[in-house]
Backbone as CSV, one residue per row, in Angstrom:
resi,resn,N_x,N_y,N_z,CA_x,CA_y,CA_z,C_x,C_y,C_z
1,UNK,49.957,18.664,-20.074,48.583,18.626,-19.573,47.611,18.188,-20.676
2,UNK,47.793,18.728,-21.873,46.925,18.336,-22.980,47.111,16.862,-23.325
3,UNK,48.334,16.362,-23.258,48.576,14.952,-23.542,47.893,14.055,-22.507
4,UNK,47.870,14.492,-21.259,47.199,13.702,-20.214,45.691,13.653,-20.461
5,UNK,45.107,14.783,-20.843,43.680,14.798,-21.149,43.375,13.905,-22.343
6,UNK,44.224,14.002,-23.391,44.010,13.178,-24.576,44.132,11.696,-24.234
7,UNK,45.067,11.337,-23.370,45.239,9.940,-22.970,44.041,9.431,-22.187
8,UNK,43.509,10.249,-21.286,42.333,9.834,-20.521,41.110,9.658,-21.414
9,UNK,40.960,10.548,-22.389,39.826,10.416,-23.313,39.954,9.145,-24.140
10,UNK,41.152,8.830,-24.587,41.359,7.621,-25.368,41.103,6.365,-24.530
11,UNK,41.540,6.382,-23.283,41.295,5.237,-22.406,39.806,5.070,-22.120
12,UNK,39.104,6.198,-21.951,37.665,6.128,-21.715,36.947,5.530,-22.918
13,UNK,37.275,5.995,-24.119,36.634,5.473,-25.319,36.977,4.004,-25.538
14,UNK,38.215,3.629,-25.261,38.611,2.226,-25.418,37.907,1.337,-24.403
15,UNK,37.703,1.856,-23.201,37.085,1.061,-22.140,35.586,0.888,-22.341
16,UNK,34.921,1.899,-22.900,33.465,1.878,-23.005,32.996,1.363,-24.358
17,UNK,33.629,1.776,-25.443,33.117,1.486,-26.779,33.730,0.250,-27.417
18,UNK,34.562,-0.472,-26.712,35.102,-1.733,-27.206,34.676,-2.836,-26.236
19,UNK,33.594,-3.557,-26.576,33.047,-4.555,-25.635,33.893,-5.819,-25.564
20,UNK,34.964,-5.744,-24.813,35.817,-6.909,-24.584,35.858,-7.166,-23.081
21,UNK,35.334,-8.284,-22.663,35.288,-8.592,-21.233,36.703,-8.816,-20.710
22,UNK,37.055,-8.301,-19.529,36.214,-7.714,-18.466,36.145,-6.192,-18.450
23,UNK,36.257,-5.548,-19.577,36.152,-4.088,-19.589,34.700,-3.651,-19.400
24,UNK,34.516,-2.387,-19.102,33.168,-1.872,-18.817,32.262,-1.930,-20.039
25,UNK,32.841,-1.832,-21.247,32.019,-1.897,-22.444,31.283,-3.220,-22.576
26,UNK,31.947,-4.324,-22.234,31.298,-5.631,-22.286,30.188,-5.736,-21.247
27,UNK,30.423,-5.211,-20.073,29.397,-5.262,-19.035,28.195,-4.396,-19.397
28,UNK,28.444,-3.232,-20.000,27.331,-2.395,-20.456,26.534,-3.081,-21.555
29,UNK,27.227,-3.766,-22.454,26.537,-4.472,-23.530,25.652,-5.590,-22.989
30,UNK,26.193,-6.387,-22.073,25.434,-7.511,-21.518,24.228,-7.022,-20.725
31,UNK,24.442,-6.031,-19.861,23.333,-5.515,-19.047,22.260,-4.866,-19.910
32,UNK,22.650,-4.160,-20.963,21.668,-3.503,-21.820,20.834,-4.529,-22.585
33,UNK,21.468,-5.578,-23.076,20.734,-6.593,-23.832,19.762,-7.361,-22.939
34,UNK,20.184,-7.677,-21.707,19.334,-8.482,-20.839,18.226,-7.676,-20.168
35,UNK,18.545,-6.462,-19.751,17.573,-5.679,-18.986,16.650,-4.854,-19.871
36,UNK,17.189,-4.230,-20.909,16.388,-3.310,-21.714,15.825,-3.967,-22.977
37,UNK,16.552,-4.902,-23.562,16.091,-5.562,-24.786,15.410,-6.903,-24.509
38,UNK,15.486,-7.408,-23.290,14.853,-8.682,-22.963,15.520,-9.878,-23.607
39,UNK,16.786,-9.766,-23.974,17.502,-10.876,-24.600,17.855,-11.923,-23.559
40,UNK,17.780,-13.178,-23.943,18.115,-14.258,-23.026,19.606,-14.269,-22.725
41,UNK,19.979,-14.959,-21.663,21.379,-14.997,-21.247,22.242,-15.717,-22.279
42,UNK,21.712,-16.777,-22.884,22.498,-17.518,-23.880,22.731,-16.681,-25.130
43,UNK,21.703,-15.980,-25.579,21.863,-15.124,-26.755,22.827,-13.976,-26.466
44,UNK,22.745,-13.429,-25.266,23.663,-12.353,-24.888,25.102,-12.846,-24.835
45,UNK,25.299,-14.073,-24.350,26.649,-14.640,-24.301,27.206,-14.836,-25.712
46,UNK,26.364,-15.270,-26.638,26.832,-15.435,-28.019,27.222,-14.094,-28.627
47,UNK,26.407,-13.056,-28.370,26.742,-11.727,-28.886,28.071,-11.244,-28.313
48,UNK,28.281,-11.467,-27.029,29.534,-11.039,-26.403,30.721,-11.807,-26.966
49,UNK,30.550,-13.105,-27.207,31.646,-13.910,-27.741,32.010,-13.452,-29.156
50,UNK,30.969,-13.200,-29.995,31.224,-12.827,-31.381,31.745,-11.402,-31.524
51,UNK,31.614,-10.587,-30.512,32.171,-9.227,-30.566,33.506,-9.133,-29.823
52,UNK,33.589,-9.769,-28.669,34.806,-9.669,-27.863,35.959,-10.454,-28.482
53,UNK,35.650,-11.644,-29.040,36.721,-12.466,-29.615,37.433,-11.803,-30.773
54,UNK,36.722,-11.378,-31.824,37.420,-10.724,-32.951,38.140,-9.436,-32.558
55,UNK,37.528,-8.627,-31.679,38.198,-7.394,-31.257,39.478,-7.694,-30.487
56,UNK,39.439,-8.697,-29.622,40.651,-9.068,-28.885,41.725,-9.593,-29.826
57,UNK,41.309,-10.373,-30.834,42.284,-10.875,-31.811,42.914,-9.735,-32.612
58,UNK,42.111,-8.755,-32.992,42.663,-7.591,-33.697,43.632,-6.812,-32.813
59,UNK,43.315,-6.712,-31.525,44.218,-6.015,-30.611,45.546,-6.750,-30.486
60,UNK,45.507,-8.079,-30.464,46.750,-8.851,-30.399,47.584,-8.648,-31.654
61,UNK,46.935,-8.701,-32.816,47.669,-8.506,-34.077,48.258,-7.103,-34.159
62,UNK,47.476,-6.109,-33.751,47.975,-4.728,-33.777,49.156,-4.549,-32.822
63,UNK,49.094,-5.182,-31.673,50.202,-5.065,-30.709,51.445,-5.774,-31.228
64,UNK,51.276,-6.921,-31.891,52.435,-7.618,-32.445,53.095,-6.800,-33.553
65,UNK,52.305,-6.131,-34.368,52.868,-5.289,-35.417,53.557,-4.072,-34.826
66,UNK,53.069,-3.567,-33.699,53.695,-2.398,-33.091,54.919,-2.707,-32.271
67,UNK,55.171,-3.997,-31.996,56.340,-4.358,-31.191,57.640,-4.210,-31.970
68,UNK,57.561,-4.033,-33.279,58.786,-3.834,-34.053,59.488,-2.545,-33.663
69,UNK,58.693,-1.535,-33.385,59.282,-0.257,-32.970,59.594,-0.212,-31.487
70,UNK,59.187,-1.239,-30.747,59.451,-1.276,-29.314,58.495,-0.374,-28.551
71,UNK,58.674,-0.303,-27.265,57.831,0.530,-26.426,56.956,-0.310,-25.504
72,UNK,56.567,0.317,-24.425,55.756,-0.371,-23.425,54.312,-0.529,-23.863
73,UNK,53.807,0.380,-24.695,52.410,0.360,-25.080,52.052,-0.909,-25.852
74,UNK,52.937,-1.354,-26.735,52.671,-2.558,-27.515,52.625,-3.796,-26.615
75,UNK,53.530,-3.878,-25.668,53.522,-5.024,-24.753,52.284,-5.047,-23.881
76,UNK,51.869,-3.867,-23.420,50.660,-3.795,-22.611,49.430,-4.173,-23.431
77,UNK,49.396,-3.720,-24.686,48.273,-4.078,-25.548,48.230,-5.568,-25.834
78,UNK,49.395,-6.184,-26.025,49.444,-7.630,-26.246,48.953,-8.391,-25.026
79,UNK,49.366,-7.965,-23.853,48.906,-8.626,-22.620,47.389,-8.508,-22.452
80,UNK,46.863,-7.315,-22.712,45.419,-7.130,-22.572,44.649,-7.940,-23.608
81,UNK,45.159,-7.989,-24.833,44.488,-8.765,-25.863,44.429,-10.240,-25.527
82,UNK,45.536,-10.783,-25.021,45.545,-12.188,-24.625,44.591,-12.438,-23.448
83,UNK,44.535,-11.499,-22.524,43.609,-11.645,-21.395,42.161,-11.645,-21.877
84,UNK,41.837,-10.781,-22.836,40.478,-10.741,-23.375,40.137,-12.054,-24.081
85,UNK,41.095,-12.618,-24.813,40.857,-13.889,-25.491,40.612,-15.016,-24.499
86,UNK,41.366,-15.035,-23.419,41.182,-16.085,-22.410,39.807,-15.977,-21.757
87,UNK,39.397,-14.767,-21.413,38.083,-14.585,-20.796,36.958,-14.958,-21.763
88,UNK,37.126,-14.605,-23.028,36.115,-14.980,-24.022,36.039,-16.490,-24.185
89,UNK,37.174,-17.150,-24.138,37.182,-18.618,-24.240,36.502,-19.261,-23.035
90,UNK,36.682,-18.678,-21.869,36.005,-19.209,-20.679,34.490,-19.084,-20.811
91,UNK,34.018,-17.938,-21.284,32.574,-17.762,-21.470,32.038,-18.741,-22.501
92,UNK,32.782,-18.982,-23.558,32.368,-19.963,-24.567,32.265,-21.365,-23.955
93,UNK,33.227,-21.717,-23.095,33.165,-23.023,-22.444,31.952,-23.164,-21.533
94,UNK,31.623,-22.103,-20.811,30.428,-22.144,-19.961,29.156,-22.240,-20.788
95,UNK,29.146,-21.587,-21.951,27.969,-21.666,-22.816,27.771,-23.082,-23.343
96,UNK,28.852,-23.734,-23.720,28.745,-25.102,-24.230,28.338,-26.063,-23.119
97,UNK,28.894,-25.875,-21.911,28.575,-26.759,-20.780,27.253,-26.421,-20.110
98,UNK,26.562,-25.374,-20.593,25.284,-24.926,-20.014,25.436,-24.570,-18.537
99,UNK,26.508,-23.875,-18.223,26.745,-23.406,-16.862,27.022,-21.907,-16.849
100,UNK,26.305,-21.182,-17.687,26.482,-19.726,-17.722,26.070,-19.062,-16.420
101,UNK,25.168,-19.712,-15.660,24.685,-19.106,-14.418,25.787,-18.958,-13.380
102,UNK,26.909,-19.671,-13.550,28.026,-19.538,-12.620,28.868,-18.303,-12.895
103,UNK,28.664,-17.653,-14.042,29.413,-16.446,-14.386,28.689,-15.228,-13.813
104,UNK,29.410,-14.262,-13.268,28.733,-13.109,-12.646,27.913,-12.278,-13.624
105,UNK,28.207,-12.313,-14.918,27.442,-11.535,-15.884,26.164,-12.233,-16.334
106,UNK,26.075,-13.546,-16.138,24.946,-14.310,-16.680,24.252,-15.112,-15.584
107,UNK,24.031,-14.482,-14.443,23.335,-15.168,-13.362,21.869,-15.436,-13.702
108,UNK,21.308,-14.687,-14.659,19.924,-14.897,-15.061,19.750,-16.100,-15.975
109,UNK,20.836,-16.798,-16.305,20.712,-17.973,-17.166,19.953,-19.100,-16.479
110,UNK,19.972,-19.124,-15.150,19.182,-20.117,-14.414,18.316,-19.388,-13.406
111,UNK,17.004,-19.595,-13.509,16.073,-18.943,-12.593,16.096,-19.641,-11.242
112,UNK,15.693,-18.921,-10.203,15.669,-19.502,-8.859,14.534,-20.492,-8.678
113,UNK,13.477,-20.371,-9.472,12.353,-21.296,-9.418,12.057,-21.816,-10.816
114,UNK,11.324,-22.922,-10.880,10.946,-23.500,-12.154,9.520,-24.025,-12.085
115,UNK,8.873,-24.094,-13.231,7.508,-24.597,-13.325,7.542,-26.095,-13.591
116,UNK,6.848,-26.857,-12.747,6.801,-28.313,-12.864,5.359,-28.712,-13.125
117,UNK,5.140,-29.492,-14.174,3.811,-29.949,-14.555,3.664,-31.417,-14.182
118,UNK,2.593,-31.743,-13.436,2.292,-33.113,-13.057,0.792,-33.333,-13.126
119,UNK,0.320,-34.424,-12.523,-1.105,-34.746,-12.573,-1.956,-33.719,-11.835
120,UNK,-1.378,-33.024,-10.857,-2.118,-32.038,-10.078,-2.131,-30.660,-10.727
121,UNK,-1.429,-30.511,-11.848,-1.384,-29.220,-12.516,0.040,-28.684,-12.596
122,UNK,0.172,-27.396,-12.738,1.463,-26.730,-12.874,1.781,-26.018,-11.571
123,UNK,2.916,-26.336,-10.982,3.345,-25.720,-9.724,4.728,-25.110,-9.901
124,UNK,5.052,-24.140,-9.066,6.356,-23.482,-9.087,7.185,-23.984,-7.914
125,UNK,8.356,-24.524,-8.197,9.225,-25.090,-7.186,10.628,-24.513,-7.320
126,UNK,11.452,-24.738,-6.286,12.828,-24.261,-6.323,13.616,-24.999,-7.393
127,UNK,14.467,-24.274,-8.073,15.266,-24.840,-9.153,16.606,-25.304,-8.599
128,UNK,16.799,-26.627,-8.503,18.048,-27.198,-8.003,18.909,-27.754,-9.136
129,UNK,18.535,-27.514,-10.377,19.301,-28.047,-11.500,20.637,-27.329,-11.617
130,UNK,21.678,-28.081,-11.918,23.019,-27.534,-12.062,23.318,-27.260,-13.536
131,UNK,22.386,-26.648,-14.224,22.553,-26.277,-15.617,21.637,-25.096,-15.915
132,UNK,21.878,-24.467,-17.054,21.061,-23.324,-17.442,19.639,-23.750,-17.782
133,UNK,18.720,-22.799,-17.733,17.332,-23.094,-18.050,17.172,-23.429,-19.534
134,UNK,16.217,-24.328,-19.773,15.826,-24.622,-21.154,14.866,-23.541,-21.613
135,UNK,15.329,-22.657,-22.473,14.536,-21.480,-22.829,13.266,-21.858,-23.584
136,UNK,13.330,-22.817,-24.484,12.141,-23.193,-25.248,11.078,-23.783,-24.341
137,UNK,11.498,-24.622,-23.403,10.539,-25.228,-22.477,9.957,-24.197,-21.532
138,UNK,10.759,-23.228,-21.112,10.266,-22.183,-20.207,9.228,-21.301,-20.885
139,UNK,9.344,-21.104,-22.196,8.348,-20.293,-22.895,7.052,-21.053,-23.116
140,UNK,7.158,-22.392,-23.269,5.959,-23.178,-23.551,5.104,-23.405,-22.327
141,UNK,5.714,-23.548,-21.141,4.965,-23.856,-19.935,4.278,-22.598,-19.426
142,UNK,2.993,-22.684,-19.198,2.225,-21.563,-18.684,1.328,-22.046,-17.561
143,UNK,1.060,-21.191,-16.623,0.207,-21.535,-15.491,-1.247,-21.399,-15.906
144,UNK,-2.035,-22.422,-15.624,-3.450,-22.406,-15.922,-4.219,-22.002,-14.672
145,UNK,-4.916,-20.870,-14.736,-5.682,-20.386,-13.606,-7.133,-20.850,-13.752
146,UNK,-7.662,-21.446,-12.692,-9.048,-21.900,-12.706,-9.969,-20.755,-12.309
147,UNK,-11.212,-20.839,-12.769,-12.185,-19.796,-12.491,-12.703,-19.923,-11.065
148,UNK,-12.785,-18.812,-10.359,-13.296,-18.808,-8.994,-14.814,-18.834,-9.024
149,UNK,-15.404,-19.778,-8.305,-16.854,-19.907,-8.247,-17.321,-19.874,-6.809
150,UNK,-18.455,-19.259,-6.585,-19.015,-19.170,-5.245,-19.601,-20.518,-4.832
151,UNK,-19.383,-20.880,-3.550,-19.903,-22.144,-3.049,-21.426,-22.089,-3.005
152,UNK,-22.058,-23.102,-3.590,-23.512,-23.118,-3.666,-24.129,-24.318,-2.952
153,UNK,-23.346,-25.048,-2.133,-23.878,-26.214,-1.431,-24.692,-25.817,-0.217
154,UNK,-25.453,-26.795,0.311,-26.281,-26.538,1.498,-25.399,-26.405,2.730
155,UNK,-24.580,-27.429,3.010,-23.636,-27.371,4.116,-24.304,-27.380,5.476
156,UNK,-23.536,-27.702,6.527,-24.020,-27.666,7.900,-22.825,-27.516,8.822
157,UNK,-23.061,-27.041,10.015,-21.995,-26.797,10.976,-21.394,-28.110,11.432
158,UNK,-20.072,-28.091,11.691,-19.403,-29.293,12.176,-19.948,-29.665,13.545
159,UNK,-20.234,-30.927,13.712,-20.757,-31.385,14.994,-22.251,-31.239,15.130
160,UNK,-22.909,-30.568,14.210,-24.355,-30.369,14.273,-25.088,-31.491,13.576
161,UNK,-26.381,-31.496,13.620,-27.151,-32.548,12.962,-27.034,-32.443,11.460
162,UNK,-26.912,-33.575,10.830,-26.802,-33.601,9.370,-28.134,-33.254,8.746
163,UNK,-28.135,-32.539,7.645,-29.392,-32.177,7.000,-30.087,-33.405,6.441
164,UNK,-31.404,-33.380,6.506,-32.174,-34.514,6.012,-32.132,-34.549,4.506
165,UNK,-32.141,-35.749,3.945,-32.060,-35.912,2.505,-33.401,-35.566,1.878
166,UNK,-33.362,-35.220,0.598,-34.583,-34.837,-0.104,-35.512,-36.018,-0.310
167,UNK,-34.979,-37.228,-0.291,-35.815,-38.392,-0.509,-36.584,-38.790,0.734
168,UNK,-36.288,-38.249,1.875,-37.004,-38.530,3.107,-36.521,-39.758,3.829
169,UNK,-35.412,-40.352,3.383,-34.883,-41.545,4.035,-33.969,-41.105,5.151
170,UNK,-34.195,-41.519,6.375,-33.379,-41.141,7.519,-32.143,-42.035,7.597
171,UNK,-31.078,-41.443,8.139,-29.842,-42.202,8.289,-29.975,-43.159,9.442
172,UNK,-29.509,-44.356,9.250,-29.569,-45.375,10.283,-28.415,-45.202,11.251
173,UNK,-28.450,-46.020,12.323,-27.406,-45.901,13.352,-26.053,-46.298,12.820
174,UNK,-26.048,-47.202,11.863,-24.770,-47.639,11.309,-24.349,-46.868,10.079
175,UNK,-24.966,-45.718,9.819,-24.635,-44.922,8.642,-23.232,-44.343,8.785
176,UNK,-22.341,-44.499,7.783,-20.984,-43.917,7.878,-21.003,-42.408,8.024
177,UNK,-21.995,-41.730,7.421,-22.061,-40.280,7.539,-22.337,-39.864,8.975
178,UNK,-23.225,-40.626,9.667,-23.515,-40.329,11.071,-22.295,-40.558,11.942
179,UNK,-21.561,-41.644,11.680,-20.352,-41.926,12.459,-19.300,-40.843,12.248
180,UNK,-19.181,-40.366,11.003,-18.211,-39.301,10.736,-18.596,-38.013,11.453
181,UNK,-19.935,-37.735,11.511,-20.380,-36.548,12.239,-20.097,-36.634,13.719
182,UNK,-20.287,-37.809,14.327,-19.974,-37.977,15.748,-18.480,-37.821,16.004
183,UNK,-17.664,-38.346,15.100,-16.208,-38.219,15.264,-15.778,-36.761,15.204
184,UNK,-16.375,-36.006,14.267,-16.037,-34.579,14.177,-16.499,-33.830,15.417
185,UNK,-17.652,-34.209,15.954,-18.156,-33.530,17.151,-17.249,-33.777,18.345
186,UNK,-16.805,-35.027,18.519,-15.908,-35.320,19.637,-14.561,-34.625,19.476
187,UNK,-14.102,-34.535,18.248,-12.820,-33.862,18.004,-12.922,-32.374,18.302
188,UNK,-14.047,-31.747,17.929,-14.249,-30.330,18.231,-14.373,-30.087,19.724
189,UNK,-15.050,-30.986,20.424,-15.160,-30.840,21.875,-13.797,-30.956,22.548
190,UNK,-12.970,-31.848,22.036,-11.624,-31.988,22.600,-10.816,-30.720,22.372
191,UNK,-10.922,-30.136,21.182,-10.207,-28.888,20.908,-10.696,-27.754,21.799
192,UNK,-12.018,-27.684,21.997,-12.556,-26.637,22.872,-12.084,-26.826,24.305
193,UNK,-11.988,-28.075,24.760,-11.487,-28.323,26.112,-10.040,-27.920,26.269
194,UNK,-9.221,-28.222,25.270,-7.797,-27.825,25.328,-7.668,-26.311,25.320
195,UNK,-8.470,-25.627,24.483,-8.409,-24.166,24.438,-8.874,-23.542,25.745
196,UNK,-9.927,-24.113,26.350,-10.403,-23.583,27.635,-9.378,-23.808,28.733
197,UNK,-8.674,-24.943,28.677,-7.661,-25.225,29.691,-6.491,-24.249,29.573
198,UNK,-6.118,-23.887,28.331,-5.021,-22.941,28.143,-5.426,-21.532,28.545
199,UNK,-6.715,-21.219,28.452,-7.170,-19.870,28.764,-7.312,-19.611,30.260
200,UNK,-7.228,-20.643,31.054,-7.391,-20.464,32.501,-6.190,-19.748,33.091
201,UNK,-6.476,-18.971,34.123,-5.412,-18.252,34.799,-4.753,-19.147,35.850
202,UNK,-3.672,-18.651,36.439,-2.964,-19.415,37.464,-3.841,-19.600,38.703
203,UNK,-4.627,-18.595,39.048,-5.501,-18.693,40.225,-6.569,-19.756,40.017
204,UNK,-7.148,-19.816,38.827,-8.166,-20.825,38.554,-7.574,-22.228,38.617
205,UNK,-6.380,-22.393,38.093,-5.746,-23.707,38.159,-5.439,-24.107,39.594
206,UNK,-5.020,-23.142,40.416,-4.726,-23.451,41.820,-6.006,-23.820,42.566
207,UNK,-7.112,-23.112,42.273,-8.383,-23.446,42.923,-8.862,-24.838,42.513
208,UNK,-8.700,-25.186,41.255,-9.094,-26.523,40.825,-8.244,-27.593,41.495
209,UNK,-6.961,-27.323,41.673,-6.097,-28.296,42.333,-6.504,-28.483,43.791
210,UNK,-6.859,-27.384,44.479,-7.287,-27.492,45.871,-8.624,-28.228,45.979
211,UNK,-9.542,-27.963,45.048,-10.824,-28.677,45.059,-10.625,-30.170,44.827
212,UNK,-9.711,-30.507,43.953,-9.436,-31.920,43.699,-8.845,-32.594,44.927
213,UNK,-7.936,-31.905,45.626,-7.371,-32.477,46.850,-8.439,-32.621,47.938
214,UNK,-9.369,-31.656,48.019,-10.429,-31.728,49.005,-11.359,-32.915,48.730
215,UNK,-11.689,-33.120,47.477,-12.541,-34.247,47.129,-11.872,-35.573,47.421
216,UNK,-10.575,-35.645,47.149,-9.855,-36.887,47.451,-9.786,-37.121,48.952
217,UNK,-9.651,-36.036,49.731,-9.582,-36.215,51.188,-10.924,-36.657,51.763
218,UNK,-12.032,-36.090,51.217,-13.359,-36.512,51.692,-13.709,-37.936,51.236
219,UNK,-13.221,-38.316,50.046,-13.522,-39.664,49.562,-12.704,-40.724,50.238
220,UNK,-11.611,-40.332,50.869,-10.741,-41.319,51.558,-11.440,-41.822,52.818
221,UNK,-11.362,-43.163,53.200,-12.016,-43.696,54.419,-11.398,-43.139,55.688
């Protein structure tokens, strides 16, 4: 019974305090660096590679030295060490190819949105890039917020008469501003007619249809 307890304690310490992926210690290290320390995904991957690789190599060497005496423990340790080395090599390859976001531990390497700067300013759009974010560029780009100001113009209602100018010159019949006002007025009247037509009930529509038929019958010779 005491040997079983001692074995479980040793396995717990090996699993938690030796950050070799895919053990829990590596996952705790990555999550702690990214969530609590604010470390970037690329920096966290480098830390994991530089800790997991040497520890896995030491485990392989220790298992090879223990195989002289035989036993299942040395073979199991050798298998685990080789597995840790392979996983570390895969993470290194993703770091070089800038595809860390495809790894379940480094999904934060590519954000779901990105800031795009153009002539209209800085906008946030969906990130469709198949590579990790450029960290230096992401830190440099910032959103510029404009100051909110209260509207101070004179203004007039759509479709209403245009305000007279301060110079006292009246708009002529061919004035583009007058034509634009008439166009807006007709457009508003059309919208009001469509809204009134939709608001009518079935009974009103039936009465209008009967009145129309009556007028056509009286107008017929």
